[in-house]
N, C-alpha and C positions, 0 to 999 in steps of 0.2 A: 830819149827823155829819161831823166833820172828821178826815181821816186824817193821821197823822203819818208823814212819810217817813223811812225808815231811811237814814241818811247813808252806810252801808257797802254798800248794794245795788249801786250802779254798779261797785264794785270786784269784787264776786263775779261779777257778770254778765260783767264784762270778763275775769275769769280763766277763767270757763267757756268763753267764746268762744275763748280762747287754747288750750283742750284739744281742739279739733276734730282728729280723725285719730289720736289716741293709743290708743283702745280696741282697735282691730283688731290692732295689733302686740302688744299685751299678751296678747290671747287666743292669738295664734299662739305667742308665747313660752311661755305656760302650757301650751298643747297639745303643743308640742314637748317640753317638759320631761316631760309625762305620757307621751308616746310613748317617749321615751328610757328613762325609768324602767321602763315596761312591757316594752320590748324587753329591757332589761337583766335584769329579773326573769324574763322568759320564757326568755332564754338561760341564765340561771342554773338555772332549773328543768329545761330540757332537758339541760344539762350534768350536773345532779344525777341525773336519771333515767339518763342514759348511764353516769355513773360508778357508780351503784348497780347497774345491770344488768351492767356490765362486771365489777364486783366479784363479783356473784353467779355470772356465767359463769366467772370465774377460779377461784372456789371449786369449782364443779362440775367443770370440766375438770381441775383438780389432783386432785380426789377420783377422777375417772375414770382418770387416769394412774396413781394409786396402786392403783386396783383392778386394772389390768393387771399391775402388778408382783406384787400379792398373788395374782392368779390363777396366775401362773407359779410363785410360791413354794409355793402349795398343791399344785400338780401334782408338783413336785419332792418335797414332803414326804409324798405319798400312799404310805405303806408297803404298802398293799394292792394297788397296781398292779404289773404286771410291770416289770422293769427297762427293757425296751425302750420303755415308755411313761412313764418317769419324768422325762426331761429334754426338755421341749418346746422347739422352736426358735422358736415364736411363739404368740401368743394374741390374740384379738380378740373384740369384742362390739359389736353395733349395736342401739341402742334402737329398737323398733318401736312407734310410738304407737298403731297399730291393735290392738295386743294389750292385753287388759285389764290394768290395773295390779295386779290381784290375782294375776296370773301371776308367781310368784316368779322364774321363769327369765328373764323379760323385765324385769330391773331397770333403773331409769332411769339408765343410764350407757352411754357409747360410748368404746371405747378400742382401740388397736392397739399390741401390744408385740412386740418381737423380742429374741432372746437370742443372744449370742455367747459361745461356750465356749472356754476356753484351757487348755492342758496346763501342766505344771510348768515347761517351758522358755519359756512365754509365747507359743507358737504357737497360732493359732486352729484349733480342730477344726471341720470343716465338713461332716461326714457326716450330714446330716439325711435320714432315710428315713421317709416317712409323717408328717412333722411333728415327729419326735423324733430326738434325737441318738443315733446308734449308735456305740459306742466299745468299745475293748478295756479291760475292767475291770481286767485285770492289767498289761498292757503300757504303756498310755498313757491313763490316765483323766483326765478334766477336773478341775482344781483351782479354777477360777474361772469365774463366769458374770457377764456384764455385761448387764443388762436395760434396754433403752431403751423407754419406754412413752409414747405420746402420747394424751392424753385430750381429748375434745371435749364441750363443754357442750351440754346439751339446750336450755336457755333461754339464747340467745345475747345479747350486748350490743346495745343500740340506739344511735341517734344517732351512728353512726360509731365507737362505742366497741367495737371487735372484738378488741382485744389480748388479752382474757381468754378468747376462745372456745376456744382450744386451749392446752394446757400440756404440756410434755415433761419427764419425770422419768427419771432414771437411777439404778439401784441396782446396787451391786457386791456379789456374793454369793460367799462362800468355800464350796467344795464339798469334802467329805471322803468319798471313795469307798473303801470297805473291803470286801475280798473274803475270805471264809472258805470252807471246804469241808466238806460233809457226806458222809462216806464210810460212813455206817452202812447196813447192809443191812436191808431189810424181810423178816422171816421170817414170812410170813403164809399159807403154803400147808400143807395137810394132808400132801400128798405132792408132792415136787419131784424131778424127774429131768432132768438136762441132756440125756441121750440118750433114745431111745424107751423106752417102758415098757408092759408087759402086765399087766393086772389080771385075775386069774382065780382059780378055786378058792376062793371065799369072800372074796376081797379086797374090803374095803369102806372107805369113809371116812364117818365118822359125825359129825354136828353134835349135840353133847349138848344144845343149846338147842332143837332141833327145827327149826332154820332151814336155810340153804343155804350155810354158810360153810366147809364141809370140802372145799376145792378141790383139784384135781389139775392140775399144770402140767408140761409137757415142751417142750423145744426140738426134739424130734423128733416121733414119732408116739405116739398113745395107743390101745391096743387093749384093749377091756373085754369080757370074756365072763363076768364073775362074776355071781352071783345071791345068793340067800339072804334078801334083804329086798325090800320093795316098791321102794325106791330105794337100790341098793347104793352109789351115789355121792351123798351128801347135800351136794352143792356143785356147782360148775361144773367143766368140763374146758376148759383152755386149752392149745392145742398149736400150734406153728408148722408142723407137718406135717399128717398125716391123723388123724382120729378115726374109729375103727371100733367100732361097738356091735353086739354080738350078743346075742340073747335068752339070758338074761333081764336083761341089764345095762341098767337104767334110771337116768337122771341127773335128780336133783331140781332142779338149777339149769340153767345154760345150757351150750351147746357153742359155742366160738369157736375156729375152726381154719382151716387152709388148705383142706382138703377133708373130705368126710364120706362114709362108707359104713355100711351096716347090713345085718344079716341077721336075719330073723324080726321079731317084734313087740317093739319097744323104745319107750321113752317119754323125751322131753326135757321136763322140767317147765316150763322157761322158754323161752329163745330159742335158735335155731340161726343162727349167723352165719359165713359162709364167704367168704374173700377170694380164693381161688385155684381155684375150681371152675367150669369153663366150662359144664358141663351137670350138672344135678342132677335125678334122678328120686326123688321122695320116695314110697316104697312102704310098707314096714312100719314106718316110724318115725312116731310121733305127736308133733307139736310143739304143746305147750300154749300157748306164747307166740307170738312172731313169727319168721318165716323171712326172712332177708335174704342175698342173694348178689350177685355181680357178673355172673353168667352166666345162662343159660337155666334155667328151672325147670318141671318137670312135677309137678303135684300128683296123686299116686296114693293119698294118705291125707289125711284131713281135717286142717286146721290150725286151732288155736285151741280151747281148752277153756274155755268160758264159766263152767263150774261150778267150776273149780279155784280154791281159796280165795286163793292167793297170786299168781295170774296173771290178766291180762286176756284178752279175746278176741284171738286172734292175727291178724296181718296178714302179707301176703307182698309182698316188694319185690325186684325185680331192677333193679339200677342200670344194667346193661349188656346186658340180653337180653330174652327173652320169657317169658311165664308162661302155662302151659296147665293148666286144671283139668279132670281127667278126669271122666267120667260117674259119678255116685254119690258123688263127693267134694265137699267144700265148704271155704270159707275163712270163719272166723267174723268176721274184720275186713275190712280193705280189701285190694285187689290193686292194685299199682302197678308199672309196668315202663317201660323206655325203648323197648321194641318192642311187638309185638302182644300182646294178651291174648286167649286163646282159651278159651271156655267150652263144653265138650262135655257139656252137661247140659240137660235140659228141666225140671229143678226148681231150687231155690235153690242156686246155685254160690258166690255171694259175698253174704254178709249185709251187708257194708258197701258201700263205693264202689269203682269201678274207674277208675283213671287210667293213661294212657299218654302219656309226654312226646314220643314220636316215632312211635308206631304207632296202630293202631285196635283196635276190639273185633270179634272174630270169634266168631260164635255158631252153634251147630247147633240152638238152641231153636226150637220151632214158634211161628209168629206167631199161631196160633190157640189156643195153650195157655193155661192159667190159672195164676195164681201168678207171683211175681216170681223171675226168674233172678238179678237183682241187686237187693238190698234197698235200696240207696241210689241215688246218681246215677252216671252215666257221663260222664267228661270225657276225651276222647282228641284227639290231634293229627291223626289220620287219619280213616278211615271208621268209623262206628258202625253195626253191622249188626243189633243186637238191637232187636226191636220195642219201641216205647215202652210198650206195655201190659204188657211183662214187666219193667219197671224201676220200682222203688219211688218214685223221685223224678224223674219225667220232666221236670218244669219246670226242673230244674237240669242236665239232660243236654245236652252240647254236643260238637261235633266239626266236622271240616272238611267232612264229607259224610255221607250216610246218614240214619238216623232220629234227628234231633236237634231239640231245641227252640231251642237257642241255637247260632248258627253265625257266627263261630267262638266258642271259649270266651272268657269274660271275660278281658281283658288280652291276648288273642291267643296265649297260650301255656298249656301245662299243666305244672304242677310237681308234685314229690313233697310229700306231707303229712308234715312232720317229726314230728308227733305219733304217726304210725304206725311210726316207726323207733326201735329201742331206743336209749336215751340213751347207752349205752356206746360207740356208734359215732360220737358227736360230730358228727352231721349238723346243719346243712349245712357246718360247717367242713371235714369230710371228705365228699366227694361220692361216695365208693365205700366198700365194706367194706375196712378196712385190717386188717393182722395184729394180734393182741393184743400188748400191750406186751411186748417181748422182755426176758426176765429172765435173769440169770446166777446160777449157783451162787456163793454168797458165798465169800470167802476167810476162813478162821479159822486164825490162827497160834498158835504156842506159845512164841514168843520173848518177851523181857521187855517190849518195846513192845506186842506183841499182847495180852499178859495184863493190861496196865495198866487197860483199860476194865473188866475183870472185878473187879479190885481196887477200882477206884473205885465199883463197884456193891455193895461189901460182901463180896465173896468173899475168901478168903485162900489163899495158896499153901502147900501142905504138901509135905514131902519125900517123893518117891515111894519106896515100898519096893522091894526087889529084885524083878525080874520073874521069878517062879518058873514052872517048867514045870507046877506043880500049880495047877489052876484054883481049887481050894478055898482054897489059901493066899492067892492074890491076892484072891479074893472076901472072905475074912475080914478082910484088911487094909482094904479099901475099905468094907465094911459097918460097921466100927468107927468110922469118921470121923464127927464131929459138927459142927454149925454149917454153914457154907457153904464147902466145901473144893474146891480144885483140885489134882489130881494129874496130873503129866505124866510119862509113861513113855517113856524114850528108850533103854532098856537091855534090850529084849527080843530083840535079835539079828534073825535073819531070820524069826522066827515071830511071829504076832499075839499080843497079850495074851490069855491064856486066862482066862475067867471062867465061873463056874457060878452057883448061886443066890446072890442078894444080899438081905440083910435090912438095909435102910438105917436108920441112926440120925441121919442129917442129909442135907443137900443136897450132891450130889457131882457135880463135873465131872471126868471121866476123859478125858485126852488120851493117845493112843497112836499114835506115828508108824508103828508096824508093823501097826496095825489091831486088830480084835477077833475073837476066836473064842468065841462063847457056848455052843458045844457043842449038846447036845440036852436037851430037857425042862428048860430053865432058866427060873426065875421070879425076877423082881425085885419085892420087896415092901417094905413099910415096917414098922419096929418101933414107931413112935410118930407118928401123924399123917401128913399129906400131905407127901411129900418129892419133890425133883426129882433126876432122874438124866440126865446128859449123857454120851453116848459119842461122842467126836469124834476123827476122824482128821485131824490138823492139815494144812493145805495147805503148810506150810513144812517138812514132815518130809524126812528124808534116807534114802537107801537104806542098808542095813546096812553098817557099817564103811566108810562113804563120805561124801564131801561133796557128792555128786550129789543134786540135788533129786528127790524122788519124783514131784512134780507140777510141770509147767510149764503155762503158759497160752497159748492161741492166740486170736487176734482175727480171726475169719473175715470180719467186717464192717468191719474197720479201727477207728480210734479218732477221737475228736473232737479239737478244738484243745487240750483239757486232758489228753489221754491216756486218756480214759475210753472204754469201748465194751463191747459184748457179748463176754464171754470164756468160753472152754470149757476145762475141765481136761483135760490129757493126762497119763495115768499112765504112768510109765516101763515100757516093754515088757519090760525085763530084770529087773524086780523079782521076788523069789521068789513062788511060788504062794500066794495068799491075803494077800500083804503089802499093807498099807494098805486092805484090804477089811473089811467087816463080814459075818461069817459065822455062821449058826446053822442047826440042823436040828431038826425035830421039836418042835413046841410050845414055842417061845420066846415068853414072855409077860411082861407087867407087870400088877400088880394095880391096882384103882381108886384106891388111895391113892398112886400113883407117877405123876408127870408126867415124860415122857421125851422126849429129843431125840436122834435118831440122825443122824450126819453123816459122810459120807466122799466125797471127790472121786473115788474109784475105784468099786468095785463093791459092791452090796448083794446078798449071797447068802443069802437067808433063805427056807427051804423049809418046807412042810408045816404048815399051820394055825398060822401065827405070829400073835401078838397075842392080845388087843387091846393096842395101845400107846396110851397116853393122852398125846398130844402131837403131834410132827411128825417126818417122815422126809425128809431132804434128802440126795440122793446124785447121783454123777456118772452112774451107770447101774445098771440092775437086770438081773441075768443070770438071774433065776428067774421062772418063771411063777406061782409061788405067793406072791403079795404079801400083806402083812399086813392085818389089820383095824386101822385107825387111828381112834381117837376124837380129834377135833381140839381141841387146846388150844394157843393161841398161846404160844410159849415166848420168854422174854427171853434173847437171846444177845448180851451186850454187846460181845464181841470180833469180831462178824461184820462184814466189810468188803464194801461193794458192789463195789469195784474193787480188785484185788490190786496193780496197778501205778500206776493213775491216782490223782489226789488226791481224787476224788469230785465230787459235784455242787457247782458254785460257788454260793455265796450272797453276793450283793453288796448292800451297804447304801449309801445315799446320804444324807448329812446336809448340810443347807444352813444357813449362818449369814450373815445379811445384815450386812455391815460398814459400809455407807454408803448414803445415799439423798439425792439433791440435784436441784434444778431445773437443767435444761439450757437452757430457754427459757421466758420468761414472767415 
């Protein structure tokens, strides 16, 4: 077979030979191109990731910064918070990844915000106390707040893209601080006497609902020797001085006073709270609730009536002294003291627990006896002398020495149990018994401005008839009034307005600057339905034929920055006998269909089986031992002022309006 030679073969071979060494550079070039492209793509990808995470971080940090501003604005706008906690100087929050995300408190944001406040002159206010701005709401209130907030992203940027990790935002807020004053007086006591008062000869305060709201208040002493019912005082007694109870005067509510004395067997249905008694021996007085003092206590009568329907088992607390429980007596609740607790009993002396913050437990109980002397546990800072076998909860008993299971007590200290202290004492904000809130006799005027609140409440002023020396003439004129009438007598000379029986045809407010004389055997009743009767000696009255005020006010405790303070009426000593007083003798009473309010800044001279009065009695002082029977109905007294010369209680509101918000960095 003959092969035919391709005439082009030498040329191809020759060209192939000329290509030697060309493949490697090509590969290198191609590889380089691939690497460059890959690096470019990788760099672009990293940049994209960095940009994406930075954008996310920027969004988070901006939102966090906004949250800081919103937190500040929410605090300023919290109308339920006290003014002292309304204007924060800063706010912050740090996200903690270790806390479960479901914890709404631990929201995923971190921020730090500060606030600068400025007054109307542009000066910065810098009085931050406890993290809040303290300011003079009247003299120099803030008008502007500048909030600077820096937020931090939780998920920060990567690949060097950290510019969005934090953002700062500033908000400018206009503040409107407005102060008004509430000078209305609370008329919520059955009997109120600025001076000391004696309740005797059938004097009672009755709560018609069966509760304990018929309270008695005095800025002096209260002495009660009355009887006639199981609980002659169907409320509480509040006194800045001493309360003395003599059999058969029982109090259905509490007694809160400086000191306390008793004679014979008396009962306090709720709590006994004393702020100024260094040593108390509880002998004939039964306290169904709790007993709390600042001094030493000796229990000579059991405390706590577990069967009483409206009270719990009582506890005994001495914030500043010792407690001794005598043999045969017991405490139904806990005993707690700052000093030693001494139990002079071989039987149950304390049904609850014993605590001493600075002393020990002293006991005369036999170590071989049976039964518990303490029903609960013992926790004392000092020595615990009672045998563990005589303690109901020995495993929880602790002390520095003696018969203890735990030594020392858990936490190293012993504290008072707040649940065993009456809530009225506001423990632990108050760590001692404080005086009951001091109240003043309200001011009730008869001038045009003072009468306006009455008119606003629907009463109308009628022209007063001539002030007659005949009680029947005056009474007939008042009885004939209909609707809601106010009559102001200023023309009775030096004698009180004389009144006898009243048969009311409407609601009547009678104001007499010379006082009232209801005579004897006087009855106030209604001709048609339930009516209201007010007998008011106005506090702006004048002496007869004179421009001299009958009443001036003294401020024994001084006044606050607003001019408010406890004030006591002083009736002019040169006034005629009986002038500006309320006087009655022999069976002065109102019927069930009359709601009455008796008021005088001077003297209440009502004798011999007075009452019942269905309403309230507010007086400067009572000169008689024969106090009335008062069935408590709270009366509406529109013109009563809490402070006769001060403006009243300031009520300050703060309104915040955000005027701008802008980025300051980022």
